[in-house]
C-alpha positions in Angstrom: 17.3 2.3 -25.3 14.7 4.4 -27.1 13.1 7.5 -25.7 10.7 6.9 -22.8 11.6 3.2 -22.7 13.3 2.1 -19.5 16.5 0.1 -19.6 15.3 -3.3 -21.0 17.9 -5.3 -18.8 16.6 -3.7 -15.6 13.0 -4.0 -16.7 13.5 -7.7 -17.2 15.2 -7.9 -13.7 12.2 -6.1 -12.2 9.9 -8.6 -13.8 11.9 -11.5 -12.4 12.0 -9.9 -8.9 8.2 -9.3 -9.1 7.6 -13.0 -10.0 10.3 -14.7 -8.0 10.5 -12.5 -4.9 7.3 -10.5 -4.9 5.0 -13.5 -5.7 7.3 -16.5 -5.4 4.9 -17.9 -8.1 4.5 -21.6 -7.8 4.6 -24.1 -10.7 1.2 -24.5 -12.2 -0.2 -21.5 -10.4 -2.3 -19.0 -12.4 -1.7 -15.2 -12.2 -4.2 -12.4 -12.3 -2.4 -9.2 -13.3 -3.7 -5.6 -13.4 -1.8 -2.7 -14.9 -2.1 0.6 -16.8 -2.0 0.1 -20.5 1.3 2.1 -20.7 2.9 -0.6 -18.6 2.7 -3.2 -21.3 6.5 -3.5 -21.7 6.7 -4.6 -18.1 3.5 -6.7 -18.3 5.1 -8.6 -21.2 8.3 -9.2 -19.3 6.3 -10.4 -16.3 4.3 -12.8 -18.4 7.5 -14.3 -19.9 9.1 -14.6 -16.4 5.9 -16.1 -15.0 5.7 -18.7 -17.7 9.4 -19.5 -17.2 8.6 -20.1 -13.6 5.9 -22.6 -14.6 2.8 -20.4 -14.4 -0.5 -22.1 -15.4 -2.2 -19.1 -17.0 -1.4 -15.4 -16.9 -4.4 -13.1 -17.3 -3.7 -9.4 -17.7 -6.4 -6.8 -17.1 -5.4 -3.3 -18.4 -6.7 0.1 -17.5 -6.4 3.5 -19.2 -6.7 7.0 -17.8 -8.3 8.5 -20.9 -11.1 5.9 -20.7 -11.5 6.6 -17.0 -11.9 10.3 -17.7 -14.4 9.7 -20.5 -16.7 8.1 -18.0 -16.7 11.2 -15.8 -17.2 13.6 -18.7 -19.8 11.7 -20.7 -21.2 8.9 -18.6 -24.8 8.9 -17.4 -25.2 10.0 -13.8 -26.6 6.7 -12.7 -23.5 4.9 -13.9 -21.5 6.3 -10.9 -23.4 4.0 -8.6 -22.2 1.0 -10.6 -19.0 -1.1 -10.7 -18.0 -4.4 -12.6 -19.0 -6.7 -9.8 -19.0 -9.6 -12.2 -15.3 -9.0 -12.8 -14.4 -8.9 -9.1 -16.5 -12.0 -8.4 -14.4 -13.7 -11.1 -11.2 -12.5 -9.5 -12.3 -13.8 -6.1 -13.2 -17.1 -7.8 -9.7 -17.2 -9.3 -8.1 -16.6 -5.9 -10.3 -19.3 -4.3 -9.0 -21.6 -7.1 -5.3 -20.8 -6.1 -4.4 -17.9 -8.4 -1.8 -15.4 -7.4 -2.4 -11.6 -7.7 -0.1 -8.9 -9.0 -0.8 -5.2 -9.5 1.4 -2.8 -11.5 1.2 0.7 -10.1 1.8 3.6 -12.4 -1.5 5.4 -13.2 -1.3 9.2 -13.4 -2.0 10.2 -9.8 -3.8 13.3 -10.9 -5.8 11.6 -13.6 -9.2 12.6 -12.1 -8.1 15.8 -10.4 -10.2 18.0 -12.7 -13.3 15.8 -12.5 -16.4 16.2 -10.2 -15.3 15.0 -6.7 -18.8 13.9 -5.9 -18.9 11.6 -8.9 -15.3 10.4 -8.1 -16.5 9.6 -4.6 -19.6 7.7 -5.7 -17.6 5.7 -8.2 -14.9 4.9 -5.7 -17.6 3.7 -3.2 -19.3 1.5 -5.7 -16.0 0.1 -6.8 -14.9 -0.6 -3.2 -18.1 -2.4 -2.5 -17.9 -4.5 -5.6 -14.2 -5.3 -5.0 -14.8 -6.5 -1.5 -14.9 -10.3 -2.3 -11.6 -10.1 -4.0 -10.0 -7.7 -1.6 -10.8 -9.9 1.4 -8.6 -12.6 -0.2 -5.8 -10.1 -0.2 -6.3 -8.4 3.2 -6.7 -11.9 4.8 -3.5 -12.9 3.1 -5.2 -16.0 1.7 -3.1 -15.9 -1.4 0.4 -14.8 -2.5 0.2 -11.3 -3.9 2.5 -8.4 -4.7 2.6 -4.8 -6.2 5.3 -3.5 -8.4 5.6 -0.3 -10.4 6.2 1.1 -13.9 7.1 4.7 -14.9 4.2 6.1 -17.0 4.2 9.5 -18.6 1.5 10.9 -16.4 3.1 9.7 -13.2 6.6 10.9 -14.3 5.2 14.3 -15.2 4.0 14.8 -11.6 7.2 13.6 -10.0 9.5 15.6 -12.3 7.4 18.6 -13.5 10.4 20.6 -14.7 11.9 17.9 -17.0 10.9 17.0 -20.6 8.6 14.0 -20.6 11.3 11.6 -22.0 13.7 12.6 -19.3 11.1 12.5 -16.6 10.1 8.9 -17.5 13.7 7.7 -17.5 14.4 9.5 -14.1 11.4 7.9 -12.6 12.5 4.5 -14.0 15.9 4.9 -12.4 14.2 5.7 -9.0 11.9 2.6 -9.3 14.7 0.3 -10.3 16.9 1.5 -7.4 14.1 1.3 -4.8 13.2 -2.2 -6.1 16.8 -3.3 -5.7 17.2 -4.5 -9.3 20.3 -2.3 -9.9 22.2 -4.9 -7.8 24.1 -7.6 -9.7 22.1 -10.2 -7.8 18.7 -8.7 -6.9 17.3 -11.9 -5.3 20.3 -12.0 -2.9 19.8 -8.3 -2.1 16.2 -9.0 -1.3 17.1 -11.9 0.9 19.4 -9.7 3.0 16.8 -6.9 3.1 14.1 -9.3 4.2 16.3 -10.5 7.0 16.8 -7.0 8.3 13.0 -6.3 8.3 12.4 -9.7 10.0 14.8 -8.7 12.8 12.9 -5.4 13.4 9.6 -7.3 13.5 11.0 -9.9 15.9 12.1 -7.2 18.4 8.7 -5.5 18.4 7.0 -8.9 18.8 9.2 -9.7 21.8 8.4 -6.4 23.4 4.6 -6.9 23.2 3.9 -3.2 23.4 0.3 -2.3 24.4 0.4 1.0 22.5 2.7 3.4 20.5 2.9 7.1 21.3 3.8 9.3 18.3 5.0 12.9 18.7 6.1 15.4 16.1 5.0 18.7 14.6 1.2 18.7 14.9 1.2 15.2 16.2 0.5 13.8 19.7 -1.1 10.4 18.9 -1.4 7.3 21.0 -2.2 4.2 19.0 -3.3 1.2 21.0 -2.4 -2.1 19.5 -4.8 -4.9 18.9 -5.0 -7.8 21.4 -2.7 -10.5 20.1 -1.2 -8.3 17.4 1.8 -9.5 15.4 4.4 -7.3 13.6 5.4 -8.2 10.0 7.8 -6.8 7.5 9.2 -7.9 4.2 8.5 -11.5 3.2 5.6 -13.3 4.8 3.9 -16.6 4.5 0.4 -16.5 3.0 -2.3 -18.9 4.1 -1.6 -21.0 1.0 1.9 -21.6 2.4 3.7 -19.5 -0.2 6.3 -17.0 1.1 6.0 -13.7 -0.8 6.8 -10.0 -0.6 3.5 -8.1 -1.0 5.2 -4.8 -1.9 8.1 -4.2 -4.3 9.6 -2.0 -2.9 9.1 -2.2 0.9 10.9 -0.6 3.9 8.1 -1.0 6.6 7.3 -3.1 9.6 3.6 -3.0 10.4 0.8 -4.4 12.5 -2.8 -3.9 13.5 -3.9 -1.1 15.8 -6.9 -1.5 18.2 -9.9 0.0 16.4 -11.2 1.5 19.6 -8.0 2.6 21.4 -6.6 5.5 19.3 -6.6 9.0 20.7 -5.0 12.4 20.1 -4.1 14.5 17.1 -2.0 13.7 14.0 -0.8 15.7 11.0 0.3 14.3 7.7 4.0 14.8 6.6 3.4 14.1 2.9 0.4 14.6 0.5 -1.8 11.6 -0.2 -2.6 10.8 -3.8 -6.0 9.0 -3.7 -7.8 7.8 -6.8 -6.7 10.6 -9.0 -7.0 13.4 -6.5 -4.3 15.0 -4.3 -5.1 15.5 -0.6 -2.7 17.8 1.2 -2.0 18.7 4.9 -4.3 16.1 6.4 -5.0 16.6 10.1 -7.2 14.3 12.3 -8.2 14.1 15.9 -9.1 10.7 17.3 -11.3 9.8 20.3 -11.9 6.1 21.3 -10.4 5.0 18.1 -12.6 7.1 15.8 -11.5 10.2 13.8 -13.9 12.7 15.1 -12.3 15.6 13.2 -10.7 15.5 9.8 -9.5 18.3 7.6 -7.0 19.1 4.8 -5.9 22.2 2.9 -6.6 20.5 -0.4 -8.9 17.7 -1.4 -10.9 17.8 1.8 -14.2 16.7 0.1 -12.4 13.7 -1.3 -10.9 13.0 2.2 -14.2 13.2 4.0 -16.0 11.1 1.4 -13.3 8.5 1.7 -13.4 8.1 5.5 -17.2 8.2 5.4 -17.3 5.2 3.0 -18.6 3.1 5.9 -18.5 2.8 9.7 -14.9 1.5 9.7 -13.6 4.2 7.5 -12.8 6.6 10.4 -10.9 4.0 12.3 -7.3 2.6 11.8 -6.5 -0.7 10.2 -2.7 -0.5 10.1 0.2 1.3 11.8 3.7 1.1 10.1 7.2 2.1 11.1 9.7 3.4 8.5 12.9 5.3 9.3 13.5 8.7 7.8 16.8 7.3 6.4 15.0 4.8 4.2 16.4 4.7 0.7 13.1 6.0 -0.7 13.0 8.9 1.7 16.6 9.8 0.9 15.8 10.3 -2.7 14.0 13.5 -1.6 11.3 12.8 -4.1 7.5 12.9 -3.5 6.3 10.0 -5.7 2.6 10.8 -5.5 2.2 7.1 -5.2 1.5 5.3 -1.9 3.5 2.3 -2.8 6.6 4.5 -2.6 5.6 7.3 -0.3 4.5 5.0 2.4 8.0 3.4 2.4 9.5 6.8 3.0 7.7 7.6 6.2 5.9 6.0 9.2 2.2 5.8 8.3 -1.2 4.8 9.4 -4.1 3.4 7.3 -7.7 4.2 7.5 -10.0 1.2 7.2 -9.6 -2.5 6.9 -7.0 -4.4 9.0 -4.9 -7.3 7.9 -5.8 -10.5 9.6 -2.3 -11.8 9.2 -1.2 -9.2 11.8 -2.6 -11.3 14.6 -1.1 -14.3 16.3 -2.7 -17.4 14.6 -4.6 -14.9 12.4 -5.4 -17.5 9.7 -7.5 -19.4 12.2 -9.4 -16.4 13.6 -13.0 -15.7 12.5 -14.0 -12.1 11.5 -15.9 -12.0 14.8 -12.8 -13.0 16.8 -10.6 -10.4 14.9 -13.2 -7.7 15.7 -13.2 -8.8 19.4 -9.4 -8.4 19.5 -9.7 -4.9 18.1 -9.3 -5.5 14.4 -11.1 -3.0 12.1 -13.4 -3.8 9.2 -14.0 -1.6 6.2 -14.3 -1.5 2.5 -11.3 0.9 2.3 -7.7 0.6 3.3 -5.9 3.9 2.7 -2.4 4.6 4.0 -1.2 8.2 4.7 2.2 9.3 5.9 2.8 10.8 9.4 6.5 10.3 9.9 9.5 12.5 9.3 12.9 13.7 10.7 11.2 15.1 13.9 9.1 12.0 14.7 9.6 10.4 18.1 7.8 7.1 19.0 7.6 5.4 22.4 6.4 1.9 23.0 4.1 1.7 26.0 3.9 -1.6 27.9 0.8 -2.7 29.7 2.2 -1.5 33.0 2.8 2.0 31.5 6.6 1.6 31.1 7.9 3.5 28.1 10.6 2.3 25.7 12.1 4.5 23.0 11.3 3.1 19.6 12.1 6.1 17.3 14.1 9.2 18.0 14.3 12.0 15.4 12.8 9.7 12.7 15.2 6.8 13.3 15.2 3.5 15.1 16.3 4.1 18.7 18.1 0.8 19.0 
């Protein structure tokens, strides 16, 4: 194993888990894959695993932090209102044709921290608008899709700032491999067992049919009404194309759709949010009738406000998720500066777009029906963490009866 190169055996296992468990890629199915250019070692392993699984065509699309920064430092001002809509239309067309989607997380979370936040906001909004046709295929769960991760230098430097770069990358690789369950001798069997546990949690919540959840903790007294006909999910799910997949590698959450107009109270973040190259710390919001009427943060407030003001739905919730404080990712004690990991260390909520799959018979509901049942619509979907060791959650039934769901950050049953 050379410097800054993750264990090749575990890297190959991660690729197989991403293809076989994350995507459950079908014979003849195409794959659209996005990744940072530093993640090429994993991209190559994924391509090999995908073709062994019978993939039709694997198309990788690579990004680079230096190229992204060059735009903000040298690009014409008008360019920040633009995005490659032709590319996203092509991705949406690929998904309509049956292609699967995989994203490799790993970009430096602080890549744009020194850039003009107004330009970052404009570029993000343009990109979100252009990406909407492709994103809808994902949020509607029309296709099998997944996200996995690779330890890049920039990311590792943020997580382990006191270590030399080589050591930091290898430490981050170890954390990714453990969280992704590829350190087990039989990772696929480990994922089967884990999915069964998440499915049991979801089944209990679905049987209870709570009308709302009440979160309390330091700085938090929040009631989250749940959408009419909501459905809890966790771990593996069946996409509309009939393929069972795990959208996140790793995952520790069970989640559903809040009612966009029935959220009230105050909530405080328990972890920073890394959003498009900027760090937002100490988020606090107050909700009335489902809308965040006040929002602040000690750092990155301009980015936060620009994000939730992207459109009308940006100040309303599209997801609520439950994760115990004892989750393996939480127990590492690490702040990953990456939502894929940090959201699986704590209960969280998401501003913006809901998932249509989180409704009973969601695949058959029109956008108008989803909205009528309380589902939110937005060009953004941004998770932020609100859970910790002092988090209590009560499930509230329609008759007002309360049932303990979490106590001191753990499942109450």
